[in-house]
C-alpha positions as CSV (number, residue, x, y, z in Angstrom):
1,M,237.8,191.3,267.4
2,M,238.0,195.0,267.8
3,D,239.5,196.7,270.7
4,G,241.9,193.8,271.3
5,R,239.1,191.3,272.2
6,T,240.4,188.6,270.1
7,K,238.9,185.1,270.4
8,I,239.8,181.7,269.0
9,S,237.4,179.1,267.6
10,I,235.7,176.8,270.2
11,G,234.3,173.3,269.9
12,I,230.6,172.6,270.1
13,R,229.6,169.6,272.1
14,G,229.9,166.5,270.1
15,H,231.3,168.5,267.0
16,S,234.6,169.9,268.0
17,E,237.2,169.7,265.1
18,K,234.8,167.2,263.4
19,T,233.3,167.7,260.0
20,T,229.5,168.0,260.1
21,P,227.8,165.3,258.0
22,S,226.9,166.4,254.5
23,A,223.4,165.4,254.9
24,R,223.1,167.7,257.8
25,L,225.0,170.5,256.0
26,L,222.6,170.2,253.1
27,A,219.7,171.3,255.3
28,F,221.6,174.6,256.1
29,L,222.8,175.2,252.5
30,T,219.1,175.0,251.1
31,P,217.3,178.4,251.7
32,A,214.3,178.4,254.1
33,F,211.1,177.6,252.2
34,D,213.0,176.5,249.0
35,G,210.7,175.7,246.2
36,I,207.7,177.4,247.9
37,F,209.0,181.1,248.2
38,P,211.8,181.4,245.6
39,G,214.2,184.3,246.0
40,M,214.1,186.9,248.8
41,K,211.0,186.5,250.9
42,F,209.1,189.0,253.1
43,G,208.0,188.3,256.7
44,I,206.3,190.1,259.4
45,C,206.7,189.8,263.2
46,N,203.3,188.8,265.0
47,E,203.5,191.1,268.0
48,I,202.5,193.9,265.7
49,F,199.1,192.5,265.7
50,Q,198.3,193.0,269.2
51,G,195.3,191.2,270.5
52,W,195.0,189.0,267.3
53,T,195.2,185.4,267.3
54,L,197.9,183.8,265.3
55,D,195.3,182.1,262.9
56,D,193.9,185.8,262.1
57,T,197.6,187.1,261.8
58,F,198.5,184.2,259.3
59,A,195.4,185.0,257.2
60,F,195.9,188.8,257.1
61,A,199.7,188.4,256.5
62,K,199.1,185.9,253.6
63,K,196.2,188.2,252.1
64,T,198.6,191.3,252.3
65,G,201.4,189.6,250.4
66,Y,203.8,188.2,253.0
67,D,205.3,184.8,252.8
68,A,205.9,184.2,256.5
69,V,205.2,185.3,260.1
70,E,207.9,185.6,262.7
71,I,206.5,184.7,266.1
72,A,207.4,186.3,269.5
73,P,206.9,183.5,271.9
74,F,205.6,185.8,274.7
75,T,202.5,186.2,272.7
76,L,201.7,182.6,273.2
77,A,203.0,181.9,276.7
78,K,205.7,183.3,279.2
79,S,207.9,180.3,278.4
80,V,208.1,178.2,275.3
81,T,208.0,175.3,277.8
82,E,204.4,176.2,278.3
83,I,203.4,175.8,274.7
84,P,202.2,172.1,274.3
85,S,203.4,169.9,271.6
86,A,199.8,169.6,270.3
87,E,199.5,173.4,270.1
88,R,202.8,173.6,268.2
89,V,201.5,171.2,265.6
90,R,198.2,172.9,265.3
91,L,199.9,176.3,264.6
92,R,202.3,174.7,262.1
93,E,199.3,173.1,260.3
94,A,197.3,176.3,260.4
95,A,200.0,178.2,258.7
96,A,200.4,175.6,256.2
97,R,196.5,175.6,255.3
98,T,196.8,179.4,255.0
99,G,199.7,179.0,252.7
100,I,202.2,181.1,254.8
101,G,205.5,180.0,256.5
102,I,206.6,180.4,260.0
103,S,210.1,181.8,259.7
104,G,211.1,181.4,263.4
105,L,211.1,183.2,266.7
106,H,212.3,186.5,268.0
107,W,212.0,188.4,271.2
108,V,212.8,185.2,272.8
109,L,213.6,186.2,276.4
110,V,210.6,188.7,276.8
111,Q,208.7,187.5,279.9
112,A,210.9,184.4,280.3
113,E,212.0,185.0,283.9
114,G,215.4,184.5,285.3
115,M,217.4,184.4,282.0
116,Y,220.6,186.1,281.2
117,L,223.0,185.4,278.5
118,N,226.3,186.2,280.2
119,S,225.5,186.0,283.8
120,P,228.3,185.0,286.2
121,D,225.8,183.2,288.3
122,R,226.2,179.5,287.4
123,Q,222.6,178.6,288.0
124,T,221.3,181.5,285.9
125,Q,223.8,180.7,283.1
126,Q,222.7,176.9,283.0
127,R,219.0,177.9,283.1
128,T,219.5,180.2,280.1
129,A,221.5,177.5,278.4
130,R,218.8,175.0,278.8
131,Y,216.1,177.5,277.7
132,F,217.8,178.1,274.4
133,V,217.8,174.4,273.8
134,E,214.1,174.5,274.5
135,L,213.7,177.6,272.0
136,V,215.4,175.4,269.3
137,D,213.0,172.6,269.8
138,C,210.0,175.0,269.9
139,C,211.1,176.8,266.6
140,A,211.7,173.5,264.8
141,D,208.3,172.2,266.1
142,L,206.6,175.1,264.6
143,G,208.4,174.7,261.3
144,G,210.7,177.6,261.7
145,T,214.4,177.7,260.9
146,R,215.6,181.0,262.6
147,I,215.9,182.1,266.0
148,I,216.7,185.8,266.5
149,V,218.6,186.7,269.7
150,G,218.4,190.4,270.5
151,S,217.6,190.4,274.2
152,P,219.5,193.6,275.0
153,K,218.7,193.8,278.7
154,Q,219.5,190.3,279.2
155,R,223.0,190.5,277.8
156,N,224.7,193.7,279.2
157,V,228.1,193.5,280.4
158,L,227.4,193.6,284.2
159,E,229.3,196.0,286.7
160,G,232.4,194.4,287.8
161,M,232.8,192.1,284.7
162,S,235.1,192.6,282.0
163,Y,234.0,192.5,278.3
164,E,236.2,189.4,277.8
165,Q,234.5,187.6,280.7
166,A,230.9,188.4,279.4
167,W,232.1,187.2,276.0
168,D,233.3,184.0,277.4
169,L,230.0,183.5,279.5
170,A,227.8,184.2,276.5
171,T,229.8,181.8,274.4
172,E,229.3,179.0,276.9
173,T,225.6,179.7,277.2
174,F,225.1,178.9,273.5
175,R,227.1,175.7,273.3
176,D,224.4,173.2,273.8
177,S,221.7,175.1,271.8
178,V,224.1,175.4,268.9
179,A,224.6,171.7,268.9
180,R,220.8,171.1,269.1
181,A,220.2,173.7,266.3
182,E,222.4,171.6,263.9
183,E,220.3,168.5,264.7
184,R,217.0,170.3,264.3
185,G,217.8,172.4,261.1
186,V,217.6,175.8,262.9
187,V,220.0,178.7,262.8
188,I,220.4,180.8,265.8
189,C,221.1,184.4,264.6
190,F,222.7,186.6,267.1
191,E,221.7,190.2,266.6
192,P,224.1,193.1,266.9
193,L,222.4,196.0,268.6
194,G,223.2,199.8,269.1
195,P,225.0,201.2,272.1
196,N,221.6,202.9,273.0
197,E,220.2,199.3,273.6
198,T,223.1,197.4,275.2
199,N,226.8,197.5,275.7
200,F,227.6,194.0,274.3
201,V,228.1,193.3,270.6
202,N,227.1,196.6,269.0
203,T,228.4,196.2,265.4
204,A,227.7,193.7,262.6
205,E,231.3,193.1,262.4
206,E,231.6,192.1,266.1
207,G,228.5,190.0,265.8
208,I,229.8,188.0,263.0
209,L,233.1,187.4,265.0
210,F,231.0,186.1,267.9
211,A,229.0,183.8,265.7
212,S,231.9,182.5,263.7
213,Q,233.8,181.2,266.7
214,F,231.2,178.3,266.8
215,G,232.3,177.1,263.4
216,S,228.9,175.9,262.9
217,P,226.1,176.6,260.2
218,A,223.8,176.6,263.0
219,M,225.2,179.9,264.5
220,S,225.0,183.2,262.4
221,V,223.8,186.6,262.8
222,I,221.0,188.9,261.8
223,L,221.3,192.4,260.2
224,D,218.7,194.9,261.5
225,V,218.3,198.2,259.8
226,K,217.5,200.0,262.9
227,A,220.6,198.7,264.7
228,M,222.8,199.2,261.6
229,S,221.6,202.8,261.6
230,T,223.7,203.4,264.8
231,E,227.0,202.4,263.2
232,P,229.3,205.0,261.5
233,K,229.2,203.0,258.3
234,P,226.6,203.3,255.8
235,I,224.1,200.4,255.9
236,P,224.8,199.2,252.4
237,Q,228.5,199.0,253.2
238,I,227.7,197.0,256.3
239,I,225.6,194.5,254.2
240,R,228.3,194.1,251.6
241,E,230.9,193.7,254.2
242,S,228.8,190.9,255.8
243,A,228.0,189.1,252.6
244,G,227.5,185.3,253.2
245,R,227.8,185.7,257.0
246,F,224.2,186.7,258.0
247,A,221.1,184.5,257.8
248,Y,218.2,186.9,258.4
249,F,217.3,190.5,257.9
250,H,215.0,192.8,259.7
251,A,213.3,195.6,257.8
252,N,212.5,198.7,260.0
253,D,213.4,202.4,260.3
254,A,215.7,204.2,262.6
255,N,212.5,205.9,263.9
256,L,211.5,202.4,265.3
257,K,208.6,202.1,262.7
258,G,208.3,200.0,259.6
259,P,210.1,200.3,256.4
260,G,208.7,203.3,254.4
261,F,207.6,205.0,257.5
262,G,210.7,207.1,258.1
263,D,213.8,208.5,256.5
264,V,215.9,205.3,255.7
265,D,216.0,204.8,251.9
266,F,215.7,201.1,251.2
267,V,216.7,201.4,247.6
268,P,220.5,201.2,248.3
269,I,219.7,198.5,251.0
270,A,217.9,196.3,248.4
271,A,220.6,196.8,246.0
272,A,223.2,195.7,248.4
273,L,221.2,192.7,249.5
274,Y,220.9,191.7,245.8
275,E,224.5,192.2,245.3
276,T,225.4,189.9,248.1
277,G,223.3,187.1,246.7
278,Y,221.0,187.0,249.9
279,D,218.0,185.0,249.2
280,G,216.5,184.7,252.8
281,M,213.9,186.5,254.8
282,V,213.3,190.3,254.9
283,S,211.1,190.5,258.1
284,V,209.3,193.6,259.2
285,E,209.8,194.4,262.8
286,V,208.5,197.6,264.4
287,F,208.6,199.1,267.9
288,K,205.9,201.7,267.7
289,F,202.5,200.6,266.9
290,E,200.3,203.6,266.7
291,E,199.2,203.2,263.1
292,G,197.6,199.8,263.9
293,P,198.5,196.5,262.6
294,E,196.6,196.7,259.2
295,V,198.2,200.0,258.2
296,I,201.7,199.0,259.5
297,A,201.6,195.6,257.6
298,T,200.0,197.0,254.4
299,K,202.1,200.0,254.0
300,S,205.4,198.2,254.9
301,I,204.9,195.3,252.2
302,E,203.8,197.8,249.6
303,Y,207.1,199.8,250.2
304,L,209.2,196.5,250.2
305,Q,207.7,195.3,247.1
306,K,208.3,198.5,245.3
307,V,211.8,198.7,246.4
308,F,212.8,195.1,245.9
309,A,210.9,194.7,242.6
310,P,213.1,193.1,240.0
311,S,214.3,195.4,237.2
312,P,215.7,194.6,233.7
313,E,218.9,196.4,234.8
314,R,219.3,194.2,237.9
315,A,218.6,191.1,235.8
316,N,221.4,191.8,233.2
317,G,223.7,193.2,236.0
318,T,223.9,196.8,234.7
319,E,221.9,198.5,237.6
320,P,223.8,201.0,239.5
321,L,224.3,200.1,243.1
322,G,223.7,202.4,246.1
């Protein structure tokens, strides 16, 4: 790792130094929604639709052209343990009836009290570790395959703690949930975030190093445009250098709005994603909602569809890449 913070591979409970069964691996080698939404897919985060029911969100997202909805659990309950099994089934079936997928969960620690990824307090760490196992189960019950872990305020390196100590504690926190994720067909995607948000794991390179130490297809990273905008490297370069080592993608702008609402040019970003062979979710996540959900959702998908539209040059491999 950078700055001399090099780590070695760790063992996941029940899977250390063992080959994961091929049948289990197959689930991870098959893209989400394979056969339903071929190629790269577009999603949108449900907290954009403030005050809407998920049923109405599913319907509008489908009508607007999205393939999936990414759910913030706090829009349903303070803790995923408060979302009954029957409601999870109902939401999964409602999405299926609408013809839209549930890509997974994000903003997973918002309103979940007493959680911290790298807390030196043993009770807090164990509570957080158990909660991530619950998140995996909730995600799988809803039909999702990805859990996005940003939570910048619940992972800062605390005063008096070394970076290495924070790294080790965060690693320990994820052990059990990574093992459960392998069993449930879920991938936990750790999110590198800029130094303006957190002081722990600020670059894609470092995030990939953190995820790779688990040696599991159930642990990966997400690349986020807003976060990559804080790195000194151009975003397309980060994407290419991360090829094959990220499992989700957030589309937004450095101005905290949706794609197409700011100065970030997605043409070279789309080109880089195509070049890497990425065929997963490109999900709209925003942090400023003043335009309202209908405008945010509609303008974002129109921009993404235009930017990602297949071209003859791309098909025959002659398109210049940004």
